[in-house]
C-alpha positions, 0 to 999 in steps of 0.5 A: 764313490762310483766304480767309474773312477774319478781322478784329479787332473788340474785345478782348472774347473770343468765347465759342463756337468752331468746331473749328480742324481742322474750320474748315481742312477746310472752307476746304480743300474750298472751295479757300481755304487760303492760309497759311505753315506757322505763320502761324496756329499757336502752340506752348505748353508749361508754360514758354513760348509761341511765337506768329507774329510779328505787326504788333503785335510790331514796335514792341517788337522795333524798340526791342529792336534799337536796342540796340548790344549786340543789334546786335553779338550778332546781327550786325544793321544798324539798321533804320527802323521802316518797314523793320522792318514790311517785315521782319515781313511777309517773315517771315510770307510767305517760304518759307525762313523760320520765325519765332516770337516767344517770350512768357511761358507761357499761364496755367494756367487756359487750356485747349483743344487744337486749338480757338481758345481764349480767352487775353486778350492772352497775346501782347501786346508786354509779354509778349514775351521774344525770338524764334527763327528757322529760315533755310533754304537749299540746301546740298551734302554735301562729299567727302573733299577738302571739295568740294561734291557737286552730286548730294547736295543737302540743306536746311540750317536755321540756327537763331537764338535771342534772349532780348532782354528783359533781365529775362527773361535767365538764367531758362531761357526760352532753353532752353524756347524752343529745345526747343519750337521743335525739337519743332515742326520735328520735327513738321513736317519733311516740311511744311517741306521740301515748302514750301521745295522748292515755292517755291524756284527752287534747290530745284525739280526736285531730289531733296533730302536731309533737313533738317540743323539747325545754329547759328552762335554767336560763340566768346565766347558760351559760354552760348549754346554750352552751351545748344545743346549741352545739347539735342543739338548738337555743334561741327563744324569750327573757328572761322570768319573771323567768329569763330563756331563751328558746332554741328550737331544730332547724330543729326538730327531723331531726336535732338530731345527731347520736351517734356512738355505741348507742344501746338499751338494756334491763333494765328489771326494776322490784321490788321484792315487798319490794321496793328493787332491785339488780344491773342492770340486776343482776337477777334470774328468779323464779317461783311462785305457784298459791297461790302466783299468786292469791295474786298478789295484796298483792305482790304489783301488781295492776291487775286492773290498766290501761295497759301501751303500749310499742311501740304503741301496743294496749291491749284489755281492757279485758287483763288489769285485768290478774294476774301475773306469773313468769317463771323459766328462770335461768339456762335453755336453750333458748328452755326450756325457750320458753317451760316454757313461753308457759306453763306460758301463759296456766297457766295464762288462768287457773288463769283467770278462777279461779280468778273470784272466788277469792275476790279482795284484795286492793293494798297497794298503794290504801290503802296508798292513802286513808286517812279516815278523817270523821266518816264512812267507805269507800267502801271496797271489800264488798261494792258497787264499788267506782265511777270513776270520772274525778279526781279519784275514789270517795268512798262512806261513808257507814253509815255516819252520819253528825250530829254526826261527830265532826269537825277535830281538827287541831293544826298546830303549829310549834316552828319556822316559815318558809315561805314555800309552806308546801304542803302535799298529800291529795286526791279526797275523802278528800278535801271536809269534812262534819261534824255536823256544816254543816247545821249551816255553809251553812245557814250562807253562804246563808245569806252572799251571799244574803247580800254581793253577789258581795263581795263573788261571782265573775267571769271574761270572759273566766272562764265559762269552768272551772266553769262548769267543777268544778260544774258538778264534785261537784254536779254529781261526788262527793256529791251524790256519797260520801255522799248519806245520804245527797245528792240524784239525782232525775230527773235532780236535786240534792236534798240536804236532809239536807237543803231541797233545790234542785239544777240542777245537770248540771251547770246552764247557768249563772256562777254567779248562778253556783258559788252561788249554790256551795257557798250555798251547800258546807262549803268550799270556792273556787277560780279558777285560770287560766293561765294568758293571757300573759303566765306569772303566774296564774290569779284569774278568778272566786271565791265563798268565803263566809268565807274570813279572811281579804281577799276581793276576789272581789278586787283580781279578775283578779290579778296574784298570786304574786299580790294577795300575795302582802301583804305577807312578803317576798313572792316575794323573797322566794315563788314567782317563786316556786309557779308559777312553782308548779302551772304550773307543777301540774298534774291532779289527784294530790291533795295537802293540807296545813294548816295555823293558826291565832288567832282572837278576835271573832268567825266571819267567814265572815271578808273580810274588818276588818283586816289590816296586819302590818309588818313594824316591829313596835308595836302600842298601837292599837295592844293590845286592852284593856280588852281582855279575853281568852274566846273571842279569837279563833284559826282560821285554814284554810285547803287549798287544791289544784288540777287541772281540766283536761279539762279546765286546771284550778287550783282550790283552796279550803278552809275549815275554822275551828274556835276553842276557845282558851280555848279549845286549852288550855284544849286540852293541846296545850296552850304552843305549841300555845304560842311557835308558836307565839314567833316562828314567829319572829325566822324563815326566815320571822320575819316580819310574826310576825306582819303580823299574830299577829291579836292583840295577838302576844305579849299579851300571856305568859305562867306560870305553871297554864296555860294561863296568860295575861300580859300587852303589 
């Protein structure tokens, strides 16, 4: 995408065009190129058309992925439509993904090599067949004993291909898509590697090897195996834990077959600022005035974002903030178009001069991502700028007063319970929460750590880099920036102005001390997971958990996800593979959260030993202690957040615990919802969860017109 903005005006096709390469050369000279490698590129063969994944594709893609069969085949969790749009954006901007939508081939009447060509809707949703993706990550060659050689890195590219349209399956489109995609990768291998390395924290400064292409396919999917084998992939190793086999392109990129009639054409993918698009290349180019240009961000642009490079082009940092313009190209001769481009570049310079005097307007995307969950005001254009950290931009809460900030009221009750990951989006500004309970909570945490140190603090060998990375981010990058009223830096120390204690800003040499300081100063529990040594799942390697509920982390240390969740009914059958896949695919900078709930017979926060889960499906008299009163019962809810550390690659699981008296739940009007949710535990996909979560109260509540009524079991 050039910084000379293109908008969709109508479905009528322009009749005069500017050479694509000439257009890009002009943009490069102006310092205006800003794109991912294939953001505006389509690939055409006589048998298939591959186009960038655009917003106009999302609705049909979303409908495809509602299919349980496709979810199973692709090991995917169902997404909301909003999440699907976010996913589409990430696929167009992320450095470690390469995605095309597969469509029916161009009509034979369409021609034009590297020019913007008229094709009248060849990538409209009804033309969609499926998609093909390349996911990149850093990997290491193995020695004779299967150990990673850290001095021998390379880029691993995993290909995923899906022909989703049932009417198009079995017609050869899968092979046509794969061959066209492989030739595109082969033609741009150097650019792909350069783009990945220049944007990836784990690739920066490393002399990496080449690109190795693989595909992982379920052992029962014989057709897909044969498809990849037919184009040069061979199986390596044995079936893994997920029941998948890995195939690797034999001979590397030299083994890629040439496709007759293969060519790159301009897709020119760009939105009109409202998330709507016309068909493939069916556009008119229009001009905008200086007022529109000065409001580029309001139109959905983000002049402050990092520039993306096409085919290895480097863009000076100063160019990343240039505003955007639109040339008039519709109905003009090429000479006139060239002239207008020159004028556009000159106007861009003028706009740069005046832009410094224009106030910055936050992009809609930035506004949407930030959820203010605390009392206080996040930095806006009149406040000091946000601070960039390894996990995103941290905003300062201005005039925040923890002493008057009420705890969040969370009522995550559902009439029917289904065991799912149930993840929602959150961000770096909201996975830690401060409120008026902070001082009491951290005081209790200090006492718990003092009395039960080996139960609430622990780590294994090899976890040091992750502990250090988390500690430094929290104590230097987050707390003093987000809450300067509570935490201040001074002479290498972080002063906790609430408790009066000080701690080192830099991670202590002892991981135990580092985890203790985290537990002493934050009202959240932390669990750090790293890839298992055998590459199968993730393993708990370190923790600081002062407020567990029937969970002794010290006994889970060193266990894999599925073993940690062993007591959860039907975890293995429903969530095991999805959880492992999700952890492996979680990207740096992406934060997720989920909520759970239970009902407790006391308000104790530290309860690692007392609760035993029963899910045999049978009740006993012990399930219903006599004399239970509503004033002695509490809703316990955990807000659980999940994110990846960029350097160590560790997954951090963060838990904030809330306790609400049941009487408060009733007074707030949620009594009936809670009772219905308790009954609904038996009505979802895991009826056994009723006994697992009952915590003494599963069948002793019923509702009458006056509210809560206790009944005999």
